[in-house]
Every structure is written in structure tokens, then in C-alpha cells.
N, C-alpha and C positions, 0 to 999 in steps of 0.2 A: 557518575564515575568519569574521570578525565583520562586522556591518553597518558598523561604524565604518571598517573597512579599505577599504570601497567608496567612502569620501569623500562620502557622501550628505549633503545639506543637513540641518542640525540639526532643522529642522521636520519633515522626512520621518522622521528617526530617532526623534523623539518620537512620531510616529504609529505607527511599527512597534512601539515599546515598549508603547504603549497597546493595540495589537492582540494583544500577547502573543508576538510573533515574537522568536526568540532568535538565529538564524543563517540565512544565505542558503541556498537550495537549490542543487544543482549547476548547474542552468541559469542561475540568477541569478548565481552566482559566476563563471561562464564568460562570460556575455553582457554583464553590466552594465559592466564596465570598457571593453570595446570600444565599446559603445553610447555611453557617456559621453565617449569619446574622439572621437566624431563619425563612426565608421565605419558604412557600410551593413551590415546583417546579414541573413542567412537562417538562421533558427533552427528546429530540429526537436527536440521533446521530448514525452514522453507527457503526456496530460491530467493535471491535478492536481499538476503539478510547479512551479507558480509562474510560468508564462510571462507572464501578464497583468502581474504586478508588474514584470517586466523593462522593458516599455515605459512603464508608468505612472510608475515611479520615475525613469526616464531623462527622460521628458517634464517631470515636475515639477522635476527638477534644472535643466533648461534654462530653464523658466519662472520660476525664482527670480530670474533676471536680467532686467532690462527689455529690451523689444524694440528693435532698432535702427531698425525701421520703424514710423512712426505709422499709425494706422488702426483699423478695427473688425474686420477679418477674423481668423479663428483662427490661432494660431501652430502648433498641433498638430492633425492630422487623423487620426482612427482609423476605419478601415473594417472593419465586421464583417458576416458573412453573414446573421445573423438579428437580429430585434428583441430577443429575449431576451438574446442575447449582448451587444448594444449596451447594454442596461440594466444588465447585470452589470458591464461595463467602466465605465460611468458611476458605478455604486455603488462600485467599487474606487477610482476617482479621488477621490470624495468622502471615502472613508475615509482615504486616504493624504495628502490635502491639508488635513485638518481643522485643522492648526496653521499653515497658510500663509495670509497675508492676501490678500484681493482676488483669489482664484482663481475664474474663471468657466468653468463647463462647460455645454455644450449638447448635446442629443441630437436627431437628426433621423432619423426612421424611418417606415416605412409603417404604415398603420392608425391614424394620429393626425391630428387636424385640421390642415389646411394653414395657416390664418391664425396660429395660435399659433406654429408653427415658423417661419413667415415673419417674424414679429416678433422671434423669437429670433435669426435670422440678421442682423437689422438692429442688434443690440446688439454691444458689444465682448465677444469671447470669447477665452479662452486655449486651451481644448481643445474640439474638436467631434468627437463620436462619431456615426457615421452608417452606415446601410445604403446600398448603392450605388444602388438603384433610386430611392428618394426623393430622394437628393442630386442625381442626374441631373435630376430634375424641376425642382429649384430652380436648377440651372445653366442649364437651358434657359430659365428665366424671368429670368435675369440677376440672381438674388438672392444669389449667393455671391461673396465676395471672397477669393481665395486668395493675394493678393499677399504676405501676411505668413507664409505657411506655412514653417516651419522643419523640421518632422518629419512624415513620412507613415508610418502604421502599417497594415500589412495583416494583420489578425488572422484566423487559420484560413483562410489563402489556399487551401488544398486544398478546403475546403468551398465557398468562393466559386467555385472552378473547377467543382466538381461541380454547382453550382446555376445555372451559365451566366452568372455575373456578371463574367467576366474582361474582356469588352469594355467594360462600364461602368467597371470598375476602372481599366483602361488609359486610358480617356478622362478620368477624374477625375485620375489621376496626371499626365497630360500638361498638365492645366490648372493644376498647381502649379509653383512655381519650380524650375528645373533644379538649383539649389543646395541643395535640400532634402536632409535625411537620411532614408533609407528603411529601415524595419525590417519584415521579412516573417517571419511565424510560420506553420508548417505541420506537419502530421503527418509528411509526407515531403518530401524536397527533390529528387525526381527527376521525370522526365517533363515534364508540362505546367508544373509549378511551377518547374522548372529553367529552362525557356524564358522563363517570365514574369520570373524574376529577372534573366535576361540582358537583357531589354528595359527593365526599370524601375529596376534597381539599378546602382550604380557600384562596381565592384571589391568586391563584398560579401565579408565574412568568413562562413564557414560554421561553424555551431555545431550539433552533433548530440549529444544526450544520450539514451542508451538507458534503457529502463525498468529500475529497480532490481528485484532479485529479491523485495524485500519490498513492492513496490507492491500496493496493495489487500489487504495482509495481514490487515487488519481486516474484510474482506468474505469471508464463507463462500460459495463458489460451488457450486451444485448443478445437476445435469442430470437431467431426467425424459424418458425416451423415451415417445413417444405413437404410437398407431396411426393416428389420423385426426383430423379436426376435432371430431367428437363427443367423442372421448376427451379431447382437449385442453380442450374447454369444461368437461367434468365435473371434470377435474383442477384447472383454474383456480378453479372455484367452490368446490371443497373447500379449496384452499389459502387462499383469501380469507376463509374462515370461521374460520380459526385465530385464537383470541382473543389470541395472543401477537404477531400482526402489527399493527403500528401503522398506518402509511400506506404505500401501495405505488404505484409507477409501473409500469404494464403497457405494454410496447412492442409496437406492431404495425408491419407493413411499409408500410401505406397509410393515407391520410387517411380513406378510406371505411371501411376496416377498423376504424379507431379509433372512428368514430362508431357503427358497428354493434355492436362489442363493448361499448362503454360503455352503449348502450341495452339490450343483453341483460343485462348485469350489473345495471343499474338495475332492470329488471323482476324480477330475482331477489332484490331487496332490498338490494343493495349501494349505498352512497353513492358512486356513480361518475360521472365526467365525462370528456369527451374534450378533447384539446388538440392542434391541428394547424394547418398553414399556411393553411388556408382560412378560419380565423376572423380577424376583425379584431382590432386591438390592444385595444380596450375589452373584447371578449369574452374574450380571453386573460387580460387583467389580472383580470377578475372571477373567472375559473376559478382562477387562481393564488391569489387572495386567499382563496377558499373552501378551497383546499388548506392554506394557511398557518393559517387559522382553525380547521381541523379539520372543517369541514362537508363536505368531500370526502375520503373515505378512500382511494379508488382512482382514480388519474389514468391514463387510457388515452391514450397519446401516440405520436407519430411521432418519429423521430430529430431532424429539423430543429427541431420545436417544443420539444423537451425540452432542446436544447443550451443549456447555461448555467444551467439551473434549479438553484438552491441552496436547498433546503428541508431543514433539519436533522432534521425529524421523519420523513423517509422511512426506514423500516426495511427495506423490501424492494424489489427491482427484479425484475420478471418479464419475461423475453424470450418473449412469446407467439409472436412470429415472430422467428427468428434474423436478425440483421442480415446484409446482403449483403457488407458490408465489415468485416473483422476489427477495424479500428481503432474502428469504431462500438461494438463490444462493450465496449471499455474505457471509452468515453465514457458508455455506458449504465449500467454497473454503478457508475461513479463518482458517480451521483446518490444512492447510499446510502453509509453509512459516512463521513459528512462530519464534519469537525472532530474526527477521532480516534474517533468512535463506531463501534460494531460494526454490521454490516449483512449482509444475506443477498441473494444474487443467484441467481435460479432461471431456468433456460433449458429450454424445451421443444424437442425435436428429433424429427421424424418420420423415417421411412426415407429420404425425399427430401432431408433436410437434412444428410446425411453429409458432403458436400464442404464446406459452410459450417462445420460443427462442427470438422472437421479444420483448416481455415484459422484459426479462432479459437484453437484449442489450440496450433497452431504459432506464431501471433503472440504469444500470452501466455506461451508456454514452459511451460505446465502443462496437465495433463489434468484436465478437470472431473469431479468425482466423481459417479457415478450414484446417484440415490436412487429409492426405490419407495414409493408409498403403498399399504398393504395393501388389497386389494380393487379397486385400480385399476392393477394391473400390466399392462404391455404384453404383447401376445400373443407367443408364441415366434416367432422369425424362421425362416422356411422356408429350404430350400436355395437357393431362387431369390432370397433377400434380402428378401422381403416377409413381414410378419406374416400370420397366418391372417385376422385381422380386416381388415387392409389389402387382402388379396386379395379378400375378400368385398365390400368397399366399392367395389372397382374394377370389379365386374361388374354389369351391369344385369339386368333380368328375362330378357332373351334370352341372357345369358351373355357379351355383348360387353363389352369393357373400357369402364369409365366412370370416368375419373380423378376423384378427390376433390380439390377445391380448397378448403382450409380458409379461405383469405382471402376467398372469396365467400360462404361459409356454406351451410348446408343449406336445404332448402325450409322447414323449421320456423323456422329463424333468419330467413329473409326475411319470413315471415309475422309474426314477432315485430316485426321492423323496421317493417313496414307499420302494424301496430297501434300501435306506439309513436309513429310519425310522425303518424298520424291523431289520436291522443289529444292530441298537443301542437300540432296545427294546422299542421304543417310542410308 
């Protein structure tokens, strides 16, 4: 199928040609005809398959025609779970509408000054991209006019459900015209997402595209078994000193863990910085600018903060903590190997991570190949399922079990954290 067969506006086709696109992806080929026909859609497809383009192209196609309603309110509203994803969607809109005249896009999200965004909402907009929390603030202030909304997009609805945004999302949706077209995108279409679709969409068409076997074929996936937190720290430090590694994103399970690990790596001489949801937008922008400029080589991040990051120079992704949800593994490793480049994804797994590891391998349909660094091999596993080192770490001086928690860090790590914090006046 060609892009021309989708009957896209010539200005959109010109932008696709300029971007080097040659043919639609499977999800684009399946979803765009129904979306352009005005149907409500519930779409599930793996990350990196072009889902954003589905609703952006459909929205621009609609916006190429003048609105039947005069006014200043937006005609298309896109809700995203995170600030980074909102900025990514805005960037995609700018890329695809570059040959269309008088197209105005606005972004409303947390962590940015209210006055500037308030002035934005007072202007005439075509597309408004927003995070639910900040948009609710402006709704409460009576600063939002939804009377012209023709299309509502719920991007990564499963993530919004996980983050507790569903009530704000439903409230926003109810404030828009009942005649709107609604497009919902999610990793899965069951459970809470199915119920949400029943409440907000009208006879939606379901489109599910499974992951192709070649997905992430350009990314080499490696697994390192670790005994405990100390073993994990030593292995990470060794890997980061590899001169062939360009820039890396290291994923942790918690925001506090991201801060502590970034501080530890910084003290060891690595150009490291943390990125997580407790940082305001200006702090996050400064950190990402440092990554893009090369001043930060190792970005330690949580899943929510790193969602939507598109930095072509990322050569490695390291799962310091395995994700709790298998789908997040795919999102994580997709931060490397961008634009057809090769990438390497490394995962650490302790004896306690067996269940998560099996879920990831079952979800991706492939077994992650085990690698070993000479001199840093994991201890042999005993008949009880624990390594010798792990058994030793689990026993205190009196022989009682003392479970190791790698996410809290050892006493020396806590001391390092205190010294680092004191040095920086935190």
C-alpha cells in the first residue's frame, strides 16, 4: 500500500516525502482509512509502529477543511500521560504540517508557567496537546473552550489508567461535544481500557496489530545474572567504562533509586544525571538538553520519565531494575536503535527476578541471551535456588535471614548519597 492510496492531503504527502517515508506501517494502513471515515477507534499496536502518525495525519486531514463553528477553541484535543510524550506529539504535528498554512498547535502540561499557557488558550488553536492534570486546572478556571472540538485522542490510555488519570480523562471527555470523534490508543484493549472505551466511545472499531517477529531486530538483547546489589553496581560500572558505549539510558524502578544511582555513578567519574517525575519541566528540559549535547553520557531514568524520549545518540539501554510490566521492557529498549541504527539492550536479573524475566521473554517471544563478564561471573546456584553469595548476603552476623534490597542500597551507598547531597547543599 502507498501513502497516496490513503487519500491524504497533498501537503501531508509532501511532508512524508521530506521525512523519507515510503510506505505506511501495518497499523497505519489498517487504522487510517477507518479514522478518516469518521469512526471511533480503539487501537492496540506495539511501540515504534507509527501509532502517533495515525491520529496526527487524520487530524491534519480534517483540519485542512475550515471549521463549521467560529471561535478560538481547539478543534482537536490530544491527551497524553506524560509531559515528554506531549512534547513528542507536538513535535510530530510540527513535522507533518510543515507544508500546511496557518496551522496552530499548543501544548499545555505540568511543570511550565501558568501565565504563558493561559495566554496560549486565549488564542485560536487547531490542535491542543495536553496532560490531564494541568488541563483540569484550566477547566476549573474557566479558561478552556471545547465547543469546537471535533476529535479527541487518548494516547497511551493504558499508561493514563496506571497513573490514576482516568477520572480526569473522563471529566475532560464529558466537557467536549458528544458529536466528537474519539481515537483511543493503548498497549492492550482489555480490562479497564475496555470499560473506558465503552463509556467514552461510540461503536468503536477495534484494531489490533501484533508485534512483527523482526521488531527490534537491530537491537542486540543481552542478559546478565547478578547475585546482589553490590554485584550489580560493580557490573554496571564496568559496562559503562566500555569505550565503545556512546550514550546510555539506565532504567531504575523508583525515582529515589534513579537519584541515588545517578549520584553514585557521578561520584565514580561518570557523566551521569537522573530523570524522573519529581523533577519540574525546566529541570527535565535542561537534563535532556545536556543528553542531546553530549554533556551527559549516562541518563538514569524511570519508565514514566523516559517515555517518549527520542535521542538518536543513545547506543545502549540498561535495565538496572527489570520492569514490573513486560510491555515496559519493549518501550525501554526502543529508546536505542532509533532510525534504523544498531543498539544494545542489557538487562540485569537477580534470583528474585525470575518471574519478571519469564514474563518479558514470553511477551517478546524470544529468550534473552545470557552474557558473562570475565571476573564478574555470578556465583553458582545452589539446590535451594540461591547463589552462594546471595545466601551469604541474606544472613546477618547472628545467622538470621537479612534480605538484600538492591533498590535501597547498602550502607556504603547511603553514606555516598549523604556525602553527595551534603556537597551539593541539598
